C-alpha positions as CSV (number, residue, x, y, z in Angstrom):
1,X,48.0,96.3,42.1
2,X,46.2,94.8,39.5
3,X,42.8,93.6,39.8
4,X,42.3,90.0,39.8
5,X,39.7,88.6,37.5
6,X,37.3,86.6,39.4
7,X,38.0,83.0,38.8
8,X,35.4,80.9,37.2
9,X,34.2,78.3,39.4
10,X,35.8,75.2,38.0
11,X,33.4,73.0,39.9
12,X,30.4,74.6,38.2
13,X,31.9,74.0,34.7
14,X,32.7,70.5,35.6
15,X,29.2,69.9,36.9
16,X,27.7,71.4,33.8
17,X,29.9,69.2,31.7
18,X,28.8,66.2,33.7
19,X,25.2,67.2,33.3
20,X,25.7,67.6,29.6
21,X,27.4,64.2,29.4
22,X,24.6,62.7,31.4
23,X,22.1,64.2,29.1
24,X,24.0,62.9,26.1
25,X,24.4,59.5,27.6
26,X,20.7,59.4,28.5
27,X,19.9,60.5,24.9
28,X,22.2,57.8,23.5
29,X,20.8,55.2,25.9
30,X,17.2,56.1,24.9
31,X,18.0,56.0,21.2
32,X,20.0,52.8,21.5
33,X,17.2,51.3,23.8
34,X,14.6,52.4,21.2
35,X,16.7,50.9,18.4
36,X,17.4,47.7,20.3
37,X,13.6,47.4,21.2
38,X,12.8,48.0,17.5
39,X,15.4,45.5,16.4
40,X,14.1,43.0,18.9
41,X,10.5,43.6,17.6
42,X,11.8,43.1,14.0
43,X,13.7,39.9,15.0
44,X,10.7,38.6,16.9
45,X,8.4,39.3,13.9
46,X,10.9,37.6,11.5
47,X,11.2,34.7,13.9
48,X,7.4,34.3,14.1
49,X,7.3,34.4,10.3
50,X,10.1,31.8,10.0
51,X,8.3,29.6,12.6
52,X,5.0,29.9,10.6
53,X,6.8,29.0,7.4
54,X,8.7,26.1,9.1
55,X,5.3,24.8,10.4
56,X,3.8,25.2,6.9
57,X,6.7,23.3,5.4
58,X,6.5,20.6,8.0
59,X,2.8,20.2,7.6
60,X,3.2,20.1,3.8
61,X,6.0,17.6,4.1
62,X,4.0,15.4,6.4
63,X,1.0,15.6,4.1
64,X,3.1,14.6,1.1
65,X,4.7,11.8,3.1
66,X,1.2,10.5,4.0
67,X,0.2,10.9,0.3
68,X,3.2,9.0,-0.8
69,X,2.6,6.2,1.7
70,X,-1.0,6.0,0.5
71,X,0.3,6.0,-3.1
72,X,2.7,3.2,-2.4
73,X,-0.1,1.1,-0.8
74,X,-2.4,1.8,-3.8
75,X,0.3,0.8,-6.2
76,X,1.1,-2.4,-4.2
77,X,-2.6,-3.2,-4.2
78,X,-2.8,-2.7,-8.0
79,X,0.3,-4.8,-8.5
80,X,-1.1,-7.6,-6.3
81,X,-4.5,-7.5,-8.1
82,X,-2.7,-7.6,-11.5
83,X,-0.6,-10.6,-10.4
84,X,-3.8,-12.3,-9.2
85,X,-5.6,-11.7,-12.5
86,X,-2.6,-12.8,-14.5
87,X,-2.3,-15.9,-12.3
88,X,-6.0,-16.6,-12.7
89,X,-5.9,-16.2,-16.5
90,X,-2.9,-18.5,-16.8
91,X,-4.6,-21.1,-14.5
92,X,-7.8,-21.0,-16.6
93,X,-5.8,-21.6,-19.8
94,X,-3.8,-24.4,-18.2
95,X,-7.1,-26.0,-17.0
96,X,-8.3,-26.1,-20.6
97,X,-5.2,-28.1,-21.5
98,X,-5.6,-30.3,-18.4
99,X,-9.2,-31.0,-19.5
100,X,-7.9,-32.1,-22.9
101,X,-5.3,-34.4,-21.3
102,X,-8.1,-35.9,-19.1
103,X,-10.4,-36.5,-22.1
104,X,-7.5,-38.0,-24.1
105,X,-6.6,-40.4,-21.2
106,X,-10.2,-41.3,-20.4
107,X,-11.0,-42.3,-24.0
108,X,-7.7,-44.0,-24.8
109,X,-8.0,-47.7,-25.7
110,X,-6.4,-50.4,-23.6
111,X,-3.8,-50.9,-26.2
112,X,-2.8,-47.2,-26.1
113,X,-2.9,-47.1,-22.2
114,X,-0.3,-49.9,-22.2
115,X,2.1,-47.9,-24.4
116,X,5.1,-45.8,-23.2
117,X,3.5,-42.9,-25.1
118,X,0.5,-43.0,-22.8
119,X,2.8,-43.2,-19.7
120,X,4.5,-40.0,-21.0
121,X,1.2,-38.3,-21.4
122,X,0.2,-39.3,-17.9
123,X,3.4,-37.9,-16.5
124,X,2.9,-34.6,-18.4
125,X,-0.6,-34.4,-17.0
126,X,0.5,-35.1,-13.4
127,X,3.3,-32.4,-13.8
128,X,0.7,-29.9,-15.0
129,X,-1.5,-30.7,-11.9
130,X,1.5,-30.1,-9.7
131,X,2.2,-26.8,-11.3
132,X,-1.4,-25.8,-10.9
133,X,-1.2,-26.6,-7.2
134,X,2.0,-24.5,-7.0
135,X,-0.2,-21.7,-8.4
136,X,-2.6,-22.4,-5.5
137,X,-5.2,-23.9,-7.9
138,X,-7.2,-26.7,-6.2
139,X,-9.8,-29.1,-7.5
140,X,-13.3,-28.6,-6.1
141,X,-14.1,-32.0,-4.5
142,X,-17.5,-33.1,-5.8
143,X,-19.0,-36.6,-6.4
144,X,-22.3,-38.1,-7.2
145,X,-24.7,-37.8,-4.3
146,X,-23.4,-34.4,-3.1
147,X,-25.9,-31.6,-2.5
148,X,-26.0,-29.1,-5.3
149,X,-24.2,-25.8,-4.4
150,X,-24.5,-23.0,-6.9
151,X,-21.4,-21.3,-5.5
152,X,-19.2,-24.2,-6.7
153,X,-21.4,-26.2,-9.2
154,X,-22.8,-25.4,-12.6
155,X,-25.8,-27.4,-13.5
156,X,-25.6,-28.3,-17.2
157,X,-28.5,-30.7,-17.2
158,X,-31.3,-32.1,-15.0
159,X,-33.3,-30.8,-12.2
160,X,-33.1,-31.3,-8.5
161,X,-30.7,-30.6,-5.7
162,X,-28.4,-33.6,-5.9
163,X,-25.4,-34.2,-8.1
164,X,-25.9,-37.2,-10.3
165,X,-22.7,-37.0,-12.5
166,X,-19.7,-34.7,-12.8
167,X,-19.2,-33.6,-16.4
168,X,-16.1,-31.4,-15.8
169,X,-14.0,-30.8,-12.7
170,X,-14.2,-27.4,-11.0
171,X,-11.3,-25.5,-9.5
172,X,-10.8,-22.7,-7.0
173,X,-7.7,-20.6,-6.4
174,X,-6.4,-19.6,-3.0
175,X,-5.0,-21.2,0.1
176,X,-6.1,-23.2,3.1
177,X,-5.5,-21.5,6.4
178,X,-6.2,-23.4,9.6
179,X,-8.4,-25.9,7.7
180,X,-10.4,-23.1,6.1
181,X,-10.3,-22.6,2.4
182,X,-9.8,-19.0,1.5
183,X,-10.0,-18.1,-2.2
184,X,-12.1,-17.8,-5.3
185,X,-13.8,-20.2,-7.6
186,X,-12.2,-19.8,-11.0
187,X,-14.3,-22.5,-12.6
188,X,-17.3,-24.2,-11.1
189,X,-17.7,-28.0,-11.5
190,X,-20.1,-28.8,-14.4
191,X,-22.6,-31.3,-13.1
192,X,-25.8,-33.2,-14.0
193,X,-28.5,-33.0,-11.4
194,X,-31.2,-35.5,-10.3
195,X,-34.1,-35.2,-7.9
Protein backbone atom coordinates (compact mmCIF):
# COMPACT_ATOMS: atom_id res chain seq x y z
CA UNK A 1 0.00 0.00 0.00
CA UNK A 2 1.14 3.29 -0.70
CA UNK A 3 0.94 5.97 1.69
CA UNK A 4 -1.39 8.68 0.88
CA UNK A 5 -0.17 12.12 1.12
CA UNK A 6 -2.20 14.13 3.44
CA UNK A 7 -4.53 16.33 1.42
CA UNK A 8 -4.19 19.97 1.78
CA UNK A 9 -7.18 21.48 3.18
CA UNK A 10 -8.73 23.17 0.20
CA UNK A 11 -10.97 25.21 2.39
CA UNK A 12 -7.95 26.73 4.12
CA UNK A 13 -6.37 27.77 0.84
CA UNK A 14 -9.60 29.19 -0.32
CA UNK A 15 -10.03 31.14 2.89
CA UNK A 16 -6.50 32.46 2.59
CA UNK A 17 -7.15 33.47 -0.98
CA UNK A 18 -10.34 35.20 0.13
CA UNK A 19 -8.49 36.97 2.90
CA UNK A 20 -5.81 38.06 0.46
CA UNK A 21 -8.45 39.25 -1.98
CA UNK A 22 -10.18 41.10 0.84
CA UNK A 23 -6.89 42.74 1.81
CA UNK A 24 -6.19 43.63 -1.80
CA UNK A 25 -9.71 44.96 -2.20
CA UNK A 26 -9.43 46.96 1.05
CA UNK A 27 -6.07 48.30 -0.14
CA UNK A 28 -7.57 49.26 -3.52
CA UNK A 29 -10.64 50.80 -1.88
CA UNK A 30 -8.43 52.78 0.53
CA UNK A 31 -6.17 53.98 -2.27
CA UNK A 32 -9.12 54.77 -4.54
CA UNK A 33 -10.95 56.44 -1.66
CA UNK A 34 -7.83 58.50 -0.89
CA UNK A 35 -7.46 59.36 -4.58
CA UNK A 36 -11.15 60.23 -4.88
CA UNK A 37 -10.98 62.33 -1.70
CA UNK A 38 -7.87 64.07 -2.99
CA UNK A 39 -9.49 64.64 -6.38
CA UNK A 40 -12.62 65.97 -4.69
CA UNK A 41 -10.44 68.37 -2.66
CA UNK A 42 -8.67 69.49 -5.85
CA UNK A 43 -11.97 69.92 -7.67
CA UNK A 44 -13.44 71.80 -4.70
CA UNK A 45 -10.34 74.04 -4.58
CA UNK A 46 -10.57 74.68 -8.35
CA UNK A 47 -14.27 75.36 -8.04
CA UNK A 48 -13.69 77.91 -5.24
CA UNK A 49 -10.99 79.55 -7.33
CA UNK A 50 -13.31 79.63 -10.36
CA UNK A 51 -16.14 81.07 -8.24
CA UNK A 52 -13.78 83.73 -6.86
CA UNK A 53 -12.63 84.63 -10.39
CA UNK A 54 -16.23 84.66 -11.64
CA UNK A 55 -17.19 87.01 -8.77
CA UNK A 56 -14.20 89.26 -9.56
CA UNK A 57 -15.18 89.31 -13.24
CA UNK A 58 -18.82 90.04 -12.38
CA UNK A 59 -17.83 92.80 -9.95
CA UNK A 60 -15.46 94.26 -12.54
CA UNK A 61 -18.12 94.07 -15.23
CA UNK A 62 -20.68 95.73 -12.97
CA UNK A 63 -18.20 98.49 -12.07
CA UNK A 64 -17.42 99.08 -15.73
CA UNK A 65 -21.10 99.08 -16.58
CA UNK A 66 -21.74 101.70 -13.88
CA UNK A 67 -18.73 103.70 -15.09
CA UNK A 68 -20.04 103.53 -18.65
CA UNK A 69 -23.52 104.65 -17.55
CA UNK A 70 -21.94 107.58 -15.68
CA UNK A 71 -19.79 108.34 -18.72
CA UNK A 72 -22.87 108.40 -20.95
CA UNK A 73 -24.64 110.77 -18.53
CA UNK A 74 -21.57 113.00 -18.40
CA UNK A 75 -21.29 113.07 -22.19
CA UNK A 76 -25.01 113.81 -22.55
CA UNK A 77 -24.69 116.64 -20.02
CA UNK A 78 -21.71 118.04 -21.94
CA UNK A 79 -23.61 117.77 -25.23
CA UNK A 80 -26.67 119.48 -23.71
CA UNK A 81 -24.53 122.28 -22.27
CA UNK A 82 -22.75 122.72 -25.60
CA UNK A 83 -26.07 122.92 -27.42
CA UNK A 84 -27.31 125.49 -24.91
CA UNK A 85 -24.16 127.63 -25.28
CA UNK A 86 -24.35 127.45 -29.09
CA UNK A 87 -28.03 128.34 -28.97
CA UNK A 88 -27.36 131.26 -26.60
CA UNK A 89 -24.53 132.51 -28.79
CA UNK A 90 -26.68 132.29 -31.94
CA UNK A 91 -29.56 134.05 -30.15
CA UNK A 92 -27.31 136.87 -28.94
CA UNK A 93 -26.03 137.40 -32.49
CA UNK A 94 -29.57 137.38 -33.91
CA UNK A 95 -30.63 139.87 -31.24
CA UNK A 96 -27.98 142.30 -32.48
CA UNK A 97 -29.50 142.06 -35.96
CA UNK A 98 -33.02 142.43 -34.53
CA UNK A 99 -31.88 145.58 -32.69
CA UNK A 100 -30.64 147.04 -35.97
CA UNK A 101 -33.96 146.25 -37.66
CA UNK A 102 -35.83 147.95 -34.79
CA UNK A 103 -33.61 151.06 -35.01
CA UNK A 104 -34.02 151.20 -38.76
CA UNK A 105 -37.82 150.86 -38.52
CA UNK A 106 -38.09 153.34 -35.64
CA UNK A 107 -36.12 156.03 -37.48
CA UNK A 108 -37.64 155.51 -40.94
CA UNK A 109 -39.46 158.50 -42.36
CA UNK A 110 -43.19 158.35 -43.05
CA UNK A 111 -42.41 158.21 -46.76
CA UNK A 112 -40.20 155.10 -46.28
CA UNK A 113 -42.74 153.50 -43.92
CA UNK A 114 -45.33 153.72 -46.70
CA UNK A 115 -43.09 151.85 -49.16
CA UNK A 116 -43.17 148.17 -50.07
CA UNK A 117 -39.51 147.98 -49.11
CA UNK A 118 -40.38 148.92 -45.52
CA UNK A 119 -43.14 146.27 -45.50
CA UNK A 120 -40.53 143.68 -46.54
CA UNK A 121 -38.17 144.82 -43.76
CA UNK A 122 -41.03 144.57 -41.27
CA UNK A 123 -41.83 141.04 -42.45
CA UNK A 124 -38.16 140.00 -42.15
CA UNK A 125 -38.05 141.43 -38.62
CA UNK A 126 -41.24 139.59 -37.61
CA UNK A 127 -39.87 136.35 -39.04
CA UNK A 128 -36.66 136.82 -37.03
CA UNK A 129 -38.70 137.31 -33.84
CA UNK A 130 -40.64 134.09 -34.61
CA UNK A 131 -37.36 132.21 -35.09
CA UNK A 132 -36.05 133.59 -31.80
CA UNK A 133 -39.21 132.36 -30.04
CA UNK A 134 -38.68 128.93 -31.62
CA UNK A 135 -35.24 129.03 -30.00
CA UNK A 136 -37.06 129.74 -26.67
CA UNK A 137 -35.87 133.37 -26.62
CA UNK A 138 -38.42 135.69 -25.00
CA UNK A 139 -38.54 139.43 -24.53
CA UNK A 140 -38.30 140.67 -20.96
CA UNK A 141 -41.49 142.65 -20.46
CA UNK A 142 -40.52 146.06 -19.07
CA UNK A 143 -42.18 149.45 -19.33
CA UNK A 144 -41.76 152.90 -17.79
CA UNK A 145 -42.94 152.91 -14.19
CA UNK A 146 -41.76 149.35 -13.45
CA UNK A 147 -39.61 148.83 -10.38
CA UNK A 148 -35.92 148.41 -11.18
CA UNK A 149 -34.78 144.78 -10.91
CA UNK A 150 -31.01 144.29 -11.34
CA UNK A 151 -31.59 140.64 -12.32
CA UNK A 152 -33.34 141.69 -15.55
CA UNK A 153 -32.50 145.41 -15.96
CA UNK A 154 -29.26 147.21 -16.68
CA UNK A 155 -29.30 150.83 -15.61
CA UNK A 156 -27.40 152.88 -18.21
CA UNK A 157 -28.37 156.27 -16.82
CA UNK A 158 -30.12 157.92 -13.88
CA UNK A 159 -30.61 157.04 -10.26
CA UNK A 160 -33.51 155.66 -8.36
CA UNK A 161 -35.57 152.52 -8.33
CA UNK A 162 -38.10 153.16 -11.09
CA UNK A 163 -37.72 152.60 -14.83
CA UNK A 164 -38.19 155.88 -16.71
CA UNK A 165 -37.35 154.73 -20.24
CA UNK A 166 -36.35 151.50 -22.00
CA UNK A 167 -33.27 152.05 -24.19
CA UNK A 168 -32.90 148.47 -25.44
CA UNK A 169 -35.10 145.42 -25.02
CA UNK A 170 -33.91 142.61 -22.80
CA UNK A 171 -34.30 138.89 -23.48
CA UNK A 172 -34.26 135.64 -21.58
CA UNK A 173 -33.91 132.10 -22.86
CA UNK A 174 -35.91 129.20 -21.50
CA UNK A 175 -39.47 128.00 -21.26
CA UNK A 176 -42.62 128.63 -19.30
CA UNK A 177 -43.82 125.68 -17.24
CA UNK A 178 -47.10 126.00 -15.37
CA UNK A 179 -47.03 129.78 -15.68
CA UNK A 180 -43.50 129.93 -14.23
CA UNK A 181 -40.61 131.17 -16.33
CA UNK A 182 -37.61 128.85 -16.18
CA UNK A 183 -34.50 130.05 -17.92
CA UNK A 184 -31.63 132.47 -18.04
CA UNK A 185 -31.35 136.16 -18.87
CA UNK A 186 -29.19 136.38 -21.97
CA UNK A 187 -29.39 140.16 -22.19
CA UNK A 188 -30.83 142.47 -19.54
CA UNK A 189 -33.05 145.35 -20.67
CA UNK A 190 -31.10 148.62 -20.81
CA UNK A 191 -33.08 151.25 -18.91
CA UNK A 192 -32.89 154.82 -17.69
CA UNK A 193 -33.92 155.23 -14.06
CA UNK A 194 -35.71 158.00 -12.16
CA UNK A 195 -36.41 158.60 -8.51
